C-alpha positions as CSV (number, residue, x, y, z in Angstrom):
1,M,-4.0,51.6,11.9
2,E,-4.6,48.5,9.7
3,G,-1.0,47.7,9.3
4,E,2.0,49.2,7.4
5,L,4.7,48.4,4.9
6,R,8.3,48.7,5.9
7,L,11.7,47.8,4.6
8,M,13.4,45.5,7.2
9,K,16.1,43.0,7.8
10,G,14.9,39.5,8.6
11,N,16.1,39.7,12.2
12,E,14.4,43.0,12.6
13,A,11.2,41.5,11.3
14,I,11.3,38.8,13.9
15,A,11.7,41.4,16.6
16,E,8.9,43.6,15.4
17,A,6.7,40.6,15.0
18,A,7.3,39.7,18.6
19,I,6.3,43.2,19.8
20,R,3.2,43.2,17.7
21,A,2.2,39.7,18.6
22,G,1.9,40.4,22.3
23,V,4.9,38.5,23.4
24,D,5.4,38.8,27.2
25,G,9.1,38.2,27.4
26,Y,12.3,37.9,25.3
27,F,15.4,36.4,26.9
28,G,18.5,36.2,24.8
29,Y,22.2,36.7,24.3
30,P,24.0,38.3,21.3
31,I,25.7,36.2,18.6
32,T,26.2,36.9,14.9
33,P,24.3,36.7,12.6
34,Q,21.2,37.2,14.8
35,S,22.3,40.0,17.1
36,E,19.9,42.5,15.5
37,V,17.0,40.7,17.1
38,I,17.9,41.7,20.7
39,E,19.4,45.0,19.5
40,Y,16.1,45.9,17.8
41,L,14.1,45.0,20.8
42,M,16.3,46.9,23.2
43,E,16.2,50.0,21.0
44,A,12.4,49.7,20.5
45,N,11.9,49.4,24.2
46,P,8.6,47.4,23.8
47,Y,7.9,47.5,27.5
48,E,6.7,51.1,27.2
49,K,4.4,50.1,24.3
50,T,3.1,46.7,25.3
51,G,4.7,45.6,28.6
52,M,7.0,43.1,26.9
53,V,10.1,42.4,29.0
54,V,13.4,42.2,27.1
55,L,16.4,40.9,28.9
56,Q,20.0,40.2,27.9
57,A,20.9,37.2,30.1
58,E,24.4,36.5,31.2
59,S,24.6,33.4,28.9
60,E,22.7,31.3,26.5
61,L,22.1,28.8,29.4
62,A,20.6,31.5,31.5
63,A,18.4,32.7,28.7
64,I,16.8,29.3,27.9
65,N,16.1,28.7,31.6
66,M,14.4,32.1,31.8
67,V,12.3,31.0,28.9
68,Y,11.5,27.8,30.8
69,G,10.4,29.8,33.8
70,G,8.3,32.2,31.9
71,A,6.7,29.5,29.8
72,G,5.8,27.6,33.1
73,C,3.8,30.7,34.1
74,G,1.8,30.4,30.9
75,K,3.4,33.5,29.4
76,K,4.3,34.0,25.7
77,V,8.1,33.9,25.8
78,M,10.9,33.5,23.3
79,T,14.6,33.5,22.7
80,S,16.8,33.7,19.7
81,S,20.4,32.7,18.9
82,S,22.6,31.2,16.2
83,S,24.1,27.7,15.9
84,P,26.7,27.6,18.8
85,G,24.3,29.4,21.0
86,I,21.5,27.1,20.2
87,S,23.8,24.2,21.1
88,L,24.3,25.7,24.5
89,K,20.5,25.9,25.0
90,Q,19.9,22.2,24.2
91,E,19.6,20.9,27.8
92,G,17.0,23.6,28.6
93,I,15.1,22.9,25.3
94,S,14.8,19.2,26.3
95,Y,13.5,20.2,29.7
96,I,10.9,22.5,28.1
97,A,9.8,19.8,25.7
98,G,9.6,17.2,28.5
99,A,7.6,19.6,30.7
100,E,5.2,20.3,27.7
101,L,5.6,24.0,27.7
102,P,5.0,26.4,24.7
103,C,7.7,28.8,23.7
104,L,9.5,30.1,20.6
105,I,13.2,29.5,19.8
106,V,14.7,31.2,16.8
107,N,17.9,29.8,15.2
108,V,19.5,32.0,12.5
109,V,21.9,29.3,11.4
110,R,25.6,30.0,10.7
111,G,28.3,27.6,9.3
112,G,29.9,25.0,11.5
113,P,30.9,22.8,13.1
114,G,32.4,24.5,16.1
115,L,32.6,28.2,15.9
116,G,32.7,27.9,12.2
117,T,31.8,31.1,10.3
118,I,29.2,33.8,10.6
119,Q,28.1,33.1,7.0
120,P,24.7,31.3,6.4
121,S,24.2,27.6,6.5
122,Q,21.6,24.9,6.9
123,S,23.7,22.4,8.9
124,D,21.5,22.5,12.0
125,Y,18.6,20.5,10.4
126,F,19.4,17.4,12.4
127,Q,19.6,19.4,15.7
128,A,16.3,21.1,15.1
129,C,14.2,18.3,13.7
130,K,15.6,15.2,15.4
131,G,15.8,16.5,19.0
132,G,19.2,18.2,19.5
133,G,19.1,17.6,23.3
134,H,18.5,14.3,25.2
135,G,15.4,12.2,25.1
136,D,12.7,11.4,22.6
137,Y,11.1,14.7,21.8
138,H,10.3,17.0,18.8
139,L,10.1,20.7,18.3
140,I,7.6,22.1,15.8
141,V,10.0,23.6,13.2
142,L,9.1,26.3,10.7
143,A,11.5,27.3,7.9
144,P,11.0,30.8,6.5
145,A,12.2,31.6,2.9
146,S,11.6,35.4,3.1
147,V,11.7,38.3,5.4
148,Q,7.9,38.4,5.3
149,E,7.8,34.8,6.6
150,M,10.3,35.7,9.3
151,Y,7.6,38.1,10.5
152,D,4.6,35.9,9.9
153,F,6.0,32.8,11.4
154,V,6.4,34.4,14.9
155,E,2.7,34.5,15.4
156,L,2.2,31.1,13.7
157,A,4.9,29.5,15.9
158,F,3.2,30.7,19.1
159,D,-0.2,29.6,17.9
160,L,1.1,26.1,17.3
161,A,3.2,26.0,20.5
162,F,0.2,26.9,22.7
163,K,-2.2,24.6,20.7
164,Y,0.0,21.6,21.4
165,R,1.9,22.7,24.5
166,N,5.2,22.2,22.7
167,P,8.2,24.4,22.0
168,A,8.4,25.7,18.4
169,M,11.5,26.8,16.4
170,I,11.9,29.1,13.5
171,L,14.9,27.7,11.6
172,S,16.3,30.5,9.5
173,D,19.8,31.3,8.3
174,G,22.2,34.2,8.2
175,A,21.2,35.2,4.6
176,I,17.5,35.6,5.4
177,G,18.3,37.1,8.8
178,Q,20.5,39.8,7.2
179,M,18.7,40.5,3.9
180,M,16.3,43.4,3.6
181,E,12.9,43.1,2.0
182,K,9.5,44.8,2.2
183,V,7.4,43.5,5.1
184,Y,3.7,44.0,5.7
185,L,3.3,44.6,9.4
186,K,0.0,43.6,11.2
187,P,-1.6,45.8,13.8
188,F,-0.5,45.4,17.4
189,K,-2.2,42.4,19.1
190,E,-3.4,42.8,22.7
191,R,-1.6,40.6,25.2
192,A,-3.6,37.7,26.5
193,K,-5.3,38.5,29.8
194,V,-6.4,34.9,30.7
195,L,-3.6,32.4,31.4
196,P,-3.9,28.7,30.6
197,D,-5.3,26.5,33.4
198,W,-2.1,24.5,33.6
199,A,0.0,27.6,34.3
200,T,1.9,28.0,37.6
201,T,0.2,31.1,38.9
202,G,-0.1,30.3,42.5
203,K,-2.8,28.0,44.0
204,P,-6.3,29.4,44.1
205,A,-8.8,27.8,46.3
206,H,-10.9,26.3,43.5
207,R,-8.3,23.9,42.1
208,E,-5.4,21.6,43.0
209,R,-1.9,23.0,42.6
210,N,-0.2,22.8,39.3
211,I,3.2,21.0,39.1
212,I,5.3,21.5,36.0
213,T,8.4,19.3,35.7
214,S,10.2,17.0,33.3
215,L,11.4,14.7,36.1
216,D,9.8,11.4,37.1
217,L,11.9,8.8,38.9
218,D,9.4,6.1,38.3
219,P,10.3,4.5,34.9
220,Y,6.8,3.2,34.3
221,A,5.3,6.7,34.9
222,Q,8.0,8.2,32.7
223,E,7.2,5.7,29.9
224,L,3.5,6.7,30.1
225,H,4.6,10.3,29.8
226,N,6.7,9.5,26.8
227,Q,3.8,7.6,25.2
228,K,1.7,10.7,25.7
229,L,4.3,12.8,24.0
230,Q,4.6,10.5,21.0
231,A,0.8,10.5,20.6
232,K,1.0,14.3,20.5
233,Y,3.7,14.2,17.8
234,R,1.5,11.9,15.7
235,E,-1.3,14.5,16.0
236,I,1.1,17.3,14.9
237,E,2.3,15.1,12.0
238,K,-1.3,14.6,11.0
239,N,-2.6,18.1,11.2
240,E,0.3,20.6,10.8
241,V,2.2,19.8,7.7
242,R,2.9,22.9,5.5
243,F,4.6,23.1,2.2
244,E,4.7,25.1,-1.1
245,E,4.9,23.7,-4.6
246,L,6.3,25.3,-7.7
247,M,5.6,23.8,-11.2
248,T,5.2,20.3,-9.8
249,D,2.1,19.4,-11.9
250,D,4.0,18.2,-14.9
251,A,7.5,18.0,-13.4
252,E,9.8,15.2,-14.4
253,Y,12.6,16.3,-12.1
254,L,12.1,17.7,-8.6
255,F,14.1,19.9,-6.3
256,I,13.3,19.7,-2.6
257,A,14.7,22.6,-0.6
258,Y,13.8,25.0,2.2
259,G,14.8,28.5,3.2
260,T,17.6,30.2,1.2
261,S,18.2,27.0,-0.8
262,A,14.5,27.1,-1.9
263,R,15.0,30.6,-3.2
264,V,18.0,29.4,-5.2
265,C,16.0,26.5,-6.6
266,Q,13.2,28.7,-7.7
267,K,15.6,30.3,-10.2
268,A,17.1,26.9,-11.1
269,V,13.6,25.7,-12.0
270,Q,13.2,28.8,-14.3
271,L,16.6,28.0,-15.9
272,A,15.6,24.4,-16.5
273,R,12.2,25.3,-17.9
274,A,13.8,27.8,-20.3
275,E,15.7,24.9,-21.8
276,G,12.6,22.6,-22.0
277,I,13.4,20.6,-18.9
278,K,10.4,20.0,-16.8
279,A,11.7,20.8,-13.3
280,G,9.7,21.6,-10.2
281,L,10.2,22.5,-6.6
282,L,8.7,21.3,-3.3
283,R,9.5,23.7,-0.5
284,P,8.9,22.3,3.0
285,I,7.6,25.0,5.3
286,T,7.4,22.7,8.3
287,L,10.6,20.8,8.6
288,Y,9.0,19.0,11.5
289,P,6.5,17.7,10.7
290,F,8.1,17.0,7.3
291,P,5.8,16.7,4.2
292,M,6.3,12.9,3.9
293,L,3.0,12.2,2.1
294,K,3.4,14.9,-0.5
295,T,7.1,13.9,-1.1
296,R,6.0,10.3,-1.7
297,E,3.2,11.4,-4.0
298,L,5.5,13.5,-6.1
299,A,8.2,10.8,-6.1
300,G,5.8,8.5,-8.0
301,K,5.6,11.1,-10.9
302,V,9.2,12.2,-11.4
303,K,12.4,10.6,-12.7
304,H,14.8,12.0,-10.1
305,I,14.7,14.1,-6.8
306,I,17.5,16.4,-5.7
307,S,17.6,17.6,-2.1
308,V,19.4,21.0,-2.3
309,E,20.8,22.1,1.1
310,M,23.5,24.3,2.5
311,S,24.9,21.3,4.3
312,A,26.6,18.0,3.7
313,G,23.2,16.4,3.5
314,Q,20.7,16.2,6.4
315,M,17.2,16.8,5.1
316,V,18.0,14.3,2.3
317,E,17.6,11.6,4.9
318,D,14.0,12.5,5.4
319,V,13.5,12.8,1.7
320,R,14.8,9.2,1.2
321,L,12.6,8.0,4.0
322,A,9.6,9.5,2.4
323,V,10.4,8.3,-1.1
324,S,11.1,4.8,0.1
325,G,12.9,3.7,-3.1
326,I,10.1,4.8,-5.5
327,T,12.6,7.0,-7.5
328,E,16.2,8.1,-7.3
329,V,17.2,10.7,-4.7
330,S,20.4,12.6,-4.6
331,H,21.9,15.5,-2.6
332,Y,23.5,18.7,-3.8
333,G,24.9,21.0,-1.2
334,R,27.5,23.6,-0.3
335,M,29.0,23.8,3.2
336,G,30.8,26.2,5.6
337,G,28.7,29.2,4.8
338,V,28.7,29.0,0.9
339,I,25.4,29.6,-0.8
340,P,24.9,27.6,-4.0
341,T,24.0,29.5,-7.2
342,P,21.0,28.6,-9.4
343,E,23.4,27.9,-12.2
344,E,25.3,25.3,-10.4
345,V,22.1,23.7,-9.1
346,F,20.9,23.5,-12.7
347,E,24.2,22.0,-13.9
348,N,23.9,19.4,-11.2
349,L,20.4,18.6,-12.4
350,K,21.7,18.1,-15.9
351,T,24.2,15.5,-14.7
352,K,21.2,13.4,-13.4
353,M,19.7,13.3,-16.9
354,Q,22.6,11.6,-18.6
């Protein structure tokens, strides 16, 4: 079968993508609004189809350390959670980044801080893009804006994670996780039979033993390791920036938004154009690496940039760094699980034109 079309929730699409992408193991723990990921996997029982292990751990801490172990064996492993659960995983995520291991972490963001609400939010941008755990590290962060991208980004995230030996995150939100859209499903992918040469698979006679750790008590050796990590991040920033543009060729005003906020801004652009206002949208697909050069290029052509976020203003800091004073930058956001409407975003734009 060449693939099929199915109506699915965003969370279900991630789970189905994992099964079809040849993932070796999923380790997670339920939390709203992403519980459908593990529920779908448990019901589908992918072990019978592909040999994929699905395990509900006793806690988020256990789940991320199971991912650490599986990744160290060179396996394609993943976890998913929502904001408070991702916070609990931060120590393990830092260890995985320090040990240079590929894996996928999915965050279906809910409103906070604290337990907050189960409604969608984008207030985990700092945590995802700036290293939410300890130490100088980065995740590769992908931001889907549709259920199809929830599906597509699973395979992409694993490709990037293994290419750079670095953990990757899909940063979604409760709206995209819960909404239903048509999804084109790819055929099942055969699980990799050859493991990476760095994997801890036991010591064969022909090579030295592999040691995977994030610990080095020699500060000079640890500094060299950090320099190696930073060089890798510069390569990611050079090669892996992804974004989408909407009506930016002649735009005089620019929205920058990702995920659900980008969908809102697409309609806000249409409202503006209908009234003769030349608005455009830049949608970052990779939040790390952020599209700095494209943002700076567009900043030189527009009168004002509005960073639209479901937060108090986090991505706007990267926008301002990229723009570097070339043009005015402001933030428009709703917090606590409230999704802005296209009309209010458009009204905010009109205030910048006065």
